[in-house]
Every structure is written in C-alpha cells, then in structure tokens.
C-alpha positions as CSV (number, residue, x, y, z in Angstrom):
1,X,-48.8,-71.4,57.7
2,X,-48.7,-68.3,59.8
3,X,-49.3,-67.5,63.4
4,X,-51.4,-65.2,64.0
5,X,-51.8,-62.7,67.1
6,X,-54.8,-61.4,69.2
7,X,-54.8,-57.9,67.4
8,X,-55.1,-59.9,64.1
9,X,-51.6,-59.4,62.8
10,X,-49.8,-62.0,61.5
11,X,-46.1,-63.6,62.1
12,X,-44.3,-66.1,60.2
13,X,-43.8,-69.6,62.1
14,X,-41.1,-70.8,63.8
15,X,-39.9,-74.3,62.9
16,X,-39.4,-77.2,65.1
17,X,-37.6,-76.6,68.3
18,X,-33.7,-78.0,67.8
19,X,-33.6,-81.4,69.8
20,X,-30.2,-81.5,71.7
21,X,-29.0,-83.2,74.8
22,X,-27.5,-80.4,76.4
23,X,-24.1,-81.4,78.9
24,X,-23.0,-78.7,80.9
25,X,-19.5,-78.3,81.5
26,X,-18.7,-75.0,83.2
27,X,-15.8,-73.2,83.9
28,X,-17.3,-70.2,85.6
29,X,-15.8,-66.6,86.2
30,X,-16.0,-64.8,89.8
31,X,-16.4,-61.4,88.1
32,X,-17.5,-60.6,84.5
33,X,-16.8,-57.0,83.0
34,X,-18.9,-55.7,80.3
35,X,-17.0,-55.9,76.9
36,X,-18.3,-58.2,74.3
37,X,-14.6,-58.5,72.4
38,X,-15.7,-56.1,70.4
39,X,-16.6,-58.8,67.2
40,X,-20.4,-58.0,68.6
41,X,-23.2,-60.0,66.0
42,X,-23.9,-57.4,64.5
43,X,-25.2,-53.4,64.4
44,X,-25.4,-52.3,61.1
45,X,-24.4,-48.9,62.3
46,X,-21.7,-47.1,64.4
47,X,-23.8,-44.7,66.5
48,X,-27.1,-45.1,68.1
49,X,-30.2,-44.1,66.9
50,X,-33.7,-45.4,68.1
51,X,-36.5,-44.8,65.6
52,X,-40.5,-45.2,66.8
53,X,-43.6,-45.3,64.4
54,X,-46.6,-45.4,65.3
55,X,-49.5,-47.3,62.9
56,X,-52.7,-47.5,64.5
57,X,-51.8,-47.4,68.4
58,X,-48.6,-50.0,67.6
59,X,-45.5,-48.4,68.6
60,X,-42.8,-50.2,66.6
61,X,-39.2,-48.8,68.4
62,X,-36.5,-50.0,65.8
63,X,-32.5,-49.6,67.3
64,X,-29.5,-49.3,65.2
65,X,-26.3,-49.2,66.8
66,X,-23.8,-51.0,69.8
67,X,-25.4,-49.6,72.5
68,X,-23.3,-48.0,75.7
69,X,-20.2,-46.4,75.3
70,X,-17.2,-47.2,77.5
71,X,-18.5,-44.9,80.7
72,X,-22.2,-46.1,80.4
73,X,-21.7,-49.8,80.2
74,X,-23.1,-52.0,82.9
75,X,-21.2,-54.9,84.7
76,X,-22.3,-58.1,86.9
77,X,-20.4,-59.2,90.1
78,X,-21.4,-62.5,92.3
79,X,-22.6,-61.3,95.6
80,X,-24.2,-64.6,97.0
81,X,-24.1,-68.4,96.3
82,X,-25.4,-71.3,98.3
83,X,-24.4,-75.1,98.1
84,X,-21.8,-77.1,98.9
85,X,-19.2,-79.8,97.3
86,X,-20.1,-82.1,99.7
87,X,-22.4,-82.2,102.8
88,X,-25.9,-81.2,103.8
89,X,-26.5,-78.3,101.5
90,X,-25.0,-80.0,98.5
91,X,-27.1,-80.1,95.6
92,X,-28.0,-82.6,93.0
93,X,-29.3,-81.1,90.1
94,X,-30.5,-78.0,90.4
95,X,-33.5,-76.7,87.8
96,X,-34.1,-73.4,89.6
97,X,-32.9,-70.7,91.3
98,X,-35.4,-67.7,92.0
99,X,-35.5,-64.4,94.4
100,X,-36.7,-65.5,97.8
101,X,-38.4,-63.7,100.5
102,X,-36.4,-60.9,102.0
103,X,-33.8,-60.6,99.5
104,X,-33.3,-64.2,99.9
105,X,-33.0,-66.7,97.4
106,X,-35.2,-70.2,96.7
107,X,-33.6,-73.1,95.1
108,X,-34.9,-76.2,93.2
109,X,-33.3,-79.0,93.6
110,X,-34.8,-81.7,90.7
111,X,-32.6,-84.7,91.8
112,X,-34.0,-84.5,95.4
113,X,-37.3,-83.0,94.5
114,X,-36.7,-80.4,97.1
115,X,-37.3,-76.7,97.2
116,X,-34.6,-74.6,99.8
117,X,-34.8,-71.4,101.2
118,X,-32.7,-69.6,102.0
119,X,-32.4,-65.7,103.5
120,X,-30.6,-62.6,102.5
121,X,-27.4,-63.7,104.4
122,X,-27.4,-67.4,102.6
123,X,-28.5,-69.0,105.4
124,X,-31.2,-72.2,104.8
125,X,-34.0,-71.3,106.5
126,X,-36.6,-73.9,105.4
127,X,-36.9,-76.8,102.7
128,X,-39.9,-78.6,101.3
129,X,-41.2,-80.8,99.0
130,X,-40.1,-84.2,98.1
131,X,-40.7,-87.0,95.3
132,X,-44.1,-88.9,95.4
133,X,-47.7,-87.9,93.9
134,X,-48.8,-87.0,97.5
135,X,-50.1,-83.6,98.7
136,X,-46.9,-81.4,98.5
137,X,-44.8,-84.0,97.0
138,X,-43.2,-83.0,93.2
139,X,-42.7,-85.9,90.3
140,X,-41.0,-83.4,87.8
141,X,-40.7,-80.1,89.6
142,X,-38.9,-77.4,86.9
143,X,-39.5,-74.2,88.5
144,X,-40.2,-72.1,91.9
145,X,-41.7,-68.6,92.1
146,X,-41.8,-67.3,95.6
147,X,-45.2,-65.2,95.5
148,X,-45.4,-61.5,96.6
149,X,-48.1,-62.2,98.9
150,X,-46.2,-64.9,100.5
151,X,-46.3,-68.8,99.4
152,X,-44.7,-70.4,96.5
153,X,-45.8,-71.8,93.1
154,X,-44.1,-75.2,92.1
155,X,-44.4,-76.0,88.6
156,X,-43.9,-79.4,87.1
157,X,-42.9,-80.2,83.6
158,X,-44.6,-83.8,82.0
159,X,-47.5,-83.8,82.5
160,X,-47.6,-80.1,83.4
161,X,-48.8,-79.7,87.1
162,X,-48.8,-76.5,89.2
163,X,-48.6,-76.5,93.0
164,X,-49.7,-73.8,95.3
165,X,-47.9,-74.0,98.7
166,X,-47.7,-71.8,101.9
167,X,-45.0,-69.4,103.1
168,X,-44.2,-72.8,105.5
169,X,-43.7,-74.8,102.3
170,X,-47.6,-76.9,103.3
171,X,-49.7,-77.8,100.7
172,X,-52.7,-75.9,99.4
173,X,-54.1,-77.2,95.9
174,X,-52.7,-78.1,92.7
175,X,-54.1,-76.9,89.2
176,X,-53.6,-79.5,86.3
177,X,-54.1,-78.6,82.4
178,X,-57.3,-79.4,81.2
179,X,-58.5,-81.5,78.0
180,X,-61.0,-79.1,76.6
181,X,-62.8,-79.4,73.2
182,X,-64.2,-76.9,70.8
183,X,-66.8,-77.1,68.5
184,X,-64.4,-78.0,65.9
185,X,-63.0,-81.0,67.3
186,X,-59.8,-79.4,68.3
187,X,-59.0,-80.1,71.5
188,X,-56.1,-78.9,74.4
189,X,-53.5,-81.6,75.0
190,X,-53.3,-82.0,78.5
191,X,-50.0,-83.3,78.6
192,X,-48.3,-80.7,76.7
193,X,-48.1,-77.5,77.9
194,X,-45.6,-74.8,79.6
195,X,-46.6,-73.0,83.0
196,X,-45.2,-69.6,84.2
197,X,-46.2,-67.8,87.3
198,X,-45.8,-64.4,88.0
199,X,-44.7,-63.0,91.3
200,X,-48.3,-61.4,91.4
201,X,-49.8,-65.0,91.3
202,X,-51.0,-64.7,87.4
203,X,-51.0,-67.9,85.7
204,X,-50.0,-68.2,82.2
205,X,-49.7,-71.5,79.8
206,X,-48.4,-71.9,76.4
207,X,-50.7,-75.2,75.2
208,X,-50.2,-77.6,72.0
209,X,-53.3,-78.2,70.6
210,X,-54.4,-81.3,68.4
211,X,-56.2,-79.8,65.5
212,X,-57.8,-82.5,63.2
213,X,-58.0,-79.3,60.3
214,X,-54.3,-78.7,60.7
215,X,-52.5,-79.1,57.8
216,X,-49.9,-82.2,57.9
217,X,-46.9,-81.8,60.5
218,X,-48.3,-78.6,61.7
219,X,-49.3,-78.1,65.3
220,X,-51.1,-75.2,66.7
221,X,-49.7,-73.5,69.8
222,X,-51.9,-71.0,71.8
223,X,-50.7,-68.7,75.0
224,X,-53.4,-68.4,77.8
225,X,-53.5,-66.6,80.7
226,X,-55.3,-69.3,83.2
227,X,-56.7,-68.6,86.6
228,X,-55.4,-70.1,89.5
229,X,-57.6,-73.0,89.5
230,X,-55.9,-73.8,85.7
231,X,-59.2,-72.9,84.0
232,X,-58.6,-71.7,80.7
233,X,-60.4,-68.9,79.2
234,X,-61.7,-68.7,75.1
235,X,-59.7,-65.5,74.7
236,X,-55.5,-66.2,73.4
237,X,-52.8,-63.8,74.1
238,X,-51.3,-65.3,70.6
239,X,-51.3,-68.1,68.3
240,X,-48.4,-70.0,66.6
241,X,-47.5,-73.1,65.2
242,X,-44.7,-75.4,64.9
243,X,-43.6,-78.3,62.5
244,X,-44.2,-81.7,64.3
245,X,-42.4,-83.3,61.4
246,X,-44.0,-86.2,62.1
247,X,-42.5,-89.6,60.2
248,X,-39.2,-86.7,59.5
249,X,-36.7,-88.1,60.8
250,X,-34.1,-85.4,60.6
251,X,-33.0,-83.7,63.7
252,X,-33.1,-79.9,63.2
253,X,-30.2,-77.5,65.2
254,X,-30.4,-74.1,65.4
255,X,-34.0,-74.0,64.6
256,X,-35.8,-70.4,66.1
257,X,-38.0,-71.3,68.7
258,X,-40.8,-69.0,70.3
259,X,-39.9,-67.9,73.9
260,X,-41.8,-65.5,76.1
261,X,-42.3,-64.9,79.5
262,X,-45.1,-62.6,81.4
263,X,-44.9,-59.6,83.5
264,X,-46.9,-59.2,86.9
265,X,-49.0,-56.6,85.3
266,X,-49.9,-59.3,82.9
267,X,-48.0,-57.8,79.7
268,X,-46.5,-60.7,77.6
269,X,-43.4,-60.3,75.8
270,X,-42.9,-62.8,72.8
271,X,-40.5,-63.7,70.3
272,X,-40.4,-66.0,67.3
273,X,-36.2,-66.2,67.6
274,X,-35.7,-64.5,64.1
275,X,-35.9,-62.0,62.9
276,X,-34.6,-59.8,65.9
277,X,-38.0,-58.7,67.1
278,X,-39.9,-58.6,70.6
279,X,-43.6,-58.0,70.6
280,X,-45.4,-56.7,73.6
281,X,-49.0,-57.9,74.3
282,X,-51.2,-56.0,76.9
283,X,-53.5,-57.9,78.7
284,X,-56.5,-55.5,77.5
285,X,-55.3,-54.0,74.0
286,X,-53.4,-56.9,72.6
287,X,-50.2,-56.1,70.9
288,X,-49.4,-52.8,71.5
289,X,-45.5,-52.5,70.9
290,X,-42.8,-54.0,68.8
291,X,-39.1,-53.9,69.8
292,X,-36.5,-54.5,67.1
293,X,-33.0,-54.4,66.8
294,X,-30.7,-54.2,63.7
295,X,-28.2,-57.1,63.6
296,X,-26.1,-59.6,61.2
297,X,-27.0,-63.0,61.3
298,X,-24.4,-65.3,63.4
299,X,-23.4,-68.0,61.1
300,X,-23.1,-71.7,62.1
301,X,-19.5,-72.2,61.8
302,X,-17.6,-75.9,62.0
303,X,-17.0,-74.7,65.2
304,X,-20.4,-74.4,66.3
305,X,-21.1,-77.8,64.6
306,X,-18.4,-79.8,66.2
307,X,-19.3,-78.5,69.7
308,X,-23.1,-79.2,68.9
309,X,-22.4,-82.8,67.9
310,X,-19.6,-83.3,70.8
311,X,-22.3,-82.6,73.5
312,X,-24.5,-84.6,71.6
313,X,-22.7,-87.6,71.9
314,X,-21.4,-87.1,75.5
315,X,-24.9,-86.5,76.9
316,X,-26.6,-89.5,75.0
317,X,-23.6,-91.5,76.3
318,X,-24.0,-90.9,79.8
319,X,-27.6,-91.2,79.6
320,X,-26.9,-95.3,78.7
321,X,-27.2,-94.9,74.8
322,X,-25.9,-97.4,73.2
323,X,-22.7,-96.4,70.1
324,X,-25.2,-97.5,67.1
325,X,-28.2,-95.5,68.6
326,X,-25.7,-92.4,69.1
327,X,-24.3,-92.7,65.4
328,X,-28.0,-93.0,64.3
329,X,-29.0,-89.9,65.6
330,X,-26.1,-87.7,64.7
331,X,-26.6,-88.9,61.3
332,X,-30.0,-87.4,61.0
333,X,-28.6,-84.1,62.6
334,X,-28.8,-80.8,60.4
335,X,-28.0,-77.6,60.8
336,X,-29.4,-74.2,60.5
337,X,-27.1,-71.6,58.1
338,X,-27.2,-69.1,61.2
339,X,-27.9,-69.2,65.2
340,X,-31.6,-68.0,66.0
341,X,-31.5,-63.9,66.9
342,X,-32.8,-64.1,70.2
343,X,-32.8,-67.3,72.1
344,X,-34.5,-66.1,75.5
345,X,-36.4,-63.1,76.6
346,X,-36.7,-62.0,80.4
347,X,-38.7,-59.1,81.5
348,X,-37.1,-57.9,84.9
349,X,-39.0,-56.6,87.9
350,X,-40.5,-54.3,88.7
351,X,-38.7,-51.6,86.2
352,X,-39.7,-53.7,83.0
353,X,-36.5,-54.1,81.6
354,X,-36.3,-56.2,78.1
355,X,-33.2,-58.6,78.4
356,X,-32.7,-60.7,75.6
357,X,-30.4,-64.1,75.6
358,X,-28.3,-63.5,72.3
359,X,-25.2,-65.5,70.6
360,X,-22.3,-63.2,70.6
361,X,-20.0,-64.6,68.0
362,X,-17.0,-62.5,69.5
363,X,-17.2,-64.3,72.7
364,X,-17.9,-67.7,71.2
365,X,-14.5,-67.8,69.4
366,X,-12.9,-66.6,72.7
367,X,-14.2,-69.5,75.1
368,X,-13.4,-73.0,75.5
369,X,-16.8,-74.6,75.9
370,X,-19.7,-74.0,74.5
371,X,-22.7,-71.8,76.4
372,X,-24.9,-73.2,78.7
373,X,-28.5,-73.0,78.2
374,X,-29.0,-72.8,74.7
375,X,-26.2,-71.3,73.3
376,X,-27.0,-68.1,74.8
377,X,-23.6,-66.4,75.9
378,X,-24.8,-62.4,75.9
379,X,-27.7,-60.6,77.5
380,X,-29.0,-57.4,75.2
381,X,-30.6,-54.7,77.3
382,X,-33.5,-52.4,76.8
383,X,-35.0,-49.7,78.7
384,X,-39.2,-50.5,79.1
385,X,-39.7,-48.2,75.9
386,X,-37.8,-50.5,73.9
387,X,-34.7,-48.1,73.5
388,X,-31.5,-50.4,73.3
389,X,-29.0,-49.9,76.1
390,X,-26.2,-52.5,75.7
391,X,-24.8,-55.7,75.5
392,X,-23.8,-58.2,78.7
393,X,-21.7,-61.0,78.4
394,X,-23.4,-64.2,80.4
395,X,-20.4,-65.3,83.0
396,X,-19.1,-68.6,81.6
397,X,-20.6,-71.8,83.1
398,X,-23.9,-69.4,84.7
399,X,-27.1,-70.8,83.3
400,X,-29.8,-67.8,84.1
401,X,-33.1,-68.3,85.2
402,X,-34.5,-65.2,86.6
403,X,-33.9,-61.4,86.1
404,X,-34.7,-58.6,88.8
405,X,-34.2,-54.9,88.1
406,X,-30.5,-55.3,89.9
407,X,-30.1,-58.7,89.5
408,X,-29.5,-62.1,87.7
409,X,-30.4,-65.5,89.3
410,X,-29.0,-69.1,87.8
411,X,-26.9,-71.9,88.5
412,X,-23.3,-72.3,88.1
413,X,-20.8,-75.2,88.3
414,X,-17.2,-75.8,89.3
415,X,-14.8,-77.5,87.6
416,X,-15.7,-80.9,89.1
417,X,-19.3,-80.2,87.8
418,X,-20.7,-79.5,91.3
419,X,-23.8,-77.1,91.1
420,X,-24.2,-73.8,92.9
421,X,-26.8,-71.5,93.1
422,X,-25.6,-67.6,92.9
423,X,-26.5,-64.4,91.7
424,X,-24.7,-61.7,90.1
425,X,-25.6,-57.9,91.3
426,X,-26.0,-55.5,88.2
427,X,-23.8,-52.8,88.8
428,X,-24.7,-49.6,86.7
429,X,-21.3,-47.8,87.0
430,X,-18.3,-46.5,84.8
431,X,-16.5,-49.9,84.1
432,X,-12.3,-50.1,83.9
C-alpha cells in the first residue's frame, strides 16, 4: 500500500505508530551548549555539501555534512519560566506551552482544564476554561494557540473539538470533526482526528478514514485544511495509510510515524519518519520542495530497549495496571532495528526555518534518562530554502511544544517532577 500526495507522486507507507506509556522523569539543565558530543547520528561526509535539483517544478534539496562549525553554531539559553512548586501558580499536568500576546506565554494545564496567560515579565494576567462540556469548558484539552488577531483556539484530543475564544477567554464557538460519507462508502471517522491551528487562524486536520474497500489492516489517513467552522473540503493536502493490525497483539516500538505542521501561509511540511526527508506542500501548487539529509540510521540498542520497557512498566504501574497485565503487554513488545530518522517536525514563524526532532546516539549514550517526548533529544535546523545549518541538543527534561524564530517553548520538570512552563532563547552567536 502506498500513500499518494496531491501531485500524484507516491511515497512509501508508514506503519502503525508505536504504543508506549511515557512517564517523564526530568533532570533539566539551566543552560545548554550546542555540541552534540561528536557522535552525531550520521553525516556520511566530513564537509557540508548542498545539492539542489529540479524536477518539473519540484525542488529537491539534498544535504551532506555535519552542519555549522564551532564558530557558527547556535545555543539555547532559558530566559523565562513560570510555575511554582506549591502555591496558586503550581501546575498539575502541563500539556501545552505557546507564545502569548506581547511577548508573553500561554500555558495549558490539562489537569485543571485551565489556560493561563502570562505577560512578558512572567506575571499572570488571566486564566480561563475549566472542566466540563459547557461554553468555554474543556473535557480533554490538548493544545492552545494565541491568534494574531486576538483570541485563542483550544484543541481537544478525543473526540476532536476545536474551541474559539476571545482575547479575554470568553467562548465564541466550537468546531467538531464531522462524519462525512462519499459515494464509495468511505467516511470520515468523527472521533479520530488531529487539529492544528496556526497563529493566523488557519485550521488543518489529520483525519482517519473508514474505507470498506481498503486492504485488511490498512487505515487510510488524509490531511485537510478546514474552514473556521470545521467544514472539510474535498481536496486533500496529502494522504497515507497506517497498519491498524486488527487482531495483531504485537506492540511495535520505534515504528516510523507521519508527523506534520502547517505554516501561517498555509504551507504544510510533512515527514514520514524514515527516510530522512521532509515534503513541503504549497496550498495552491501541491508538493513543491523536498528537503533531505544524508544520515546513518541510529541502531536500537539494548539500552534503548531496557529504558523503554522500564518506562512502560513504570507508567502502567502508576496507571493502576496489575503485574499480570503489565507482563502480558511487555511480552508483546517488538522493537524496530533503528530509530526513525525524523521524530517530529516544526516550522518556526515568521522566518520559516525547518526544525526536526531527531535522536542523537552520542547524546543518548551520555544521558542518564531516556529523552522526553518521543525519543527526540536533538534538533536539526534548516534554512527556509532547505539548506542544513546544524544540530542543537534539546535540554534534558524539556518537552518542546512550539518553535518561533528566536525561541523554543515547552515543559520542564524539576527533580521532584514538578512541571514548569519554560522558554529557551535561541542565541546565534559564537560558542565557547
């Protein structure tokens, strides 16, 4: 089975996403340099080389080499943190951290179902939301976006609901993923979708399809741009499949998974995870660019396996699972031979740089805990034209959520596992 993009080209299908219970154990550092210990996962050449080819309007940018030199590399420095160990600003479970109005920060606490808005000094200026199904209340809040024109968009996970609120946090309306059916009998599964909203207010959604004509175990997926009311157009940005593995009791770990992100202008970047490749989809022209990097695969070692199994056991135990249930699930685990080349994609605004979450073998060997957030422990940075710049380690204990032109926003936990919202400033200056 292949996944077909809008311009008619075909890409290999990714397999069923790995199922694991993630327990974050953070031991964060207050400042992070840019060296990746000299054991980066795999440029196959010692010097930088960029090759650009054009095929019927499709630009293919291929990169080889380790990226920036010692004098060119960037570094990260924390410049804002909000939260308390105990008190009115103590968070329960932070799901999302994003840029806020006027250089501030927006924090979504999924435990209290509240959105907290902080100004540029870290002072809380308002909070809104709450648990429930009424106007302005959330059941399973997953992310929040501060809109350029004022107001907020809050996304719920399952079932997928998109809430629109004013700059003061007052309820405006909600959008729900519709259940649609075409002439072939294929229908949109209204309970399975992933919303992403840009700061400009454009709405994109990854939708699971129920297709009676699909091969056994294959579940079609489409990526669409919806309007503000949640109406889905007939044209798709991209389409692929994943193996549902109905009746298969195997739990695959380190499967490659599609990951994507839209820009405010409607461009969407998509990676299949493996190979190391990102596709750029223009809202009117379809697939217009492919960014690639020549790397060696990161082999899954016994250390990877032991850490993942231990994390799964701990998470399931804390969730109340019995030892027999845990043992049965662990017995079903099978590991891929290598970690996916790309684990997550971001596009920073407004500059349009590409940031890819990757797994650096050298950094992992020197870490005491597995990386937070899907095993990505480093970021590969590319210019908007696809030219590779270099690699930045992700601070230990930091779960990245949003990247802007000059900052990274995410969640950091102290040694007591108390969550804080933190922003790292990107400094483009000579390293030490």
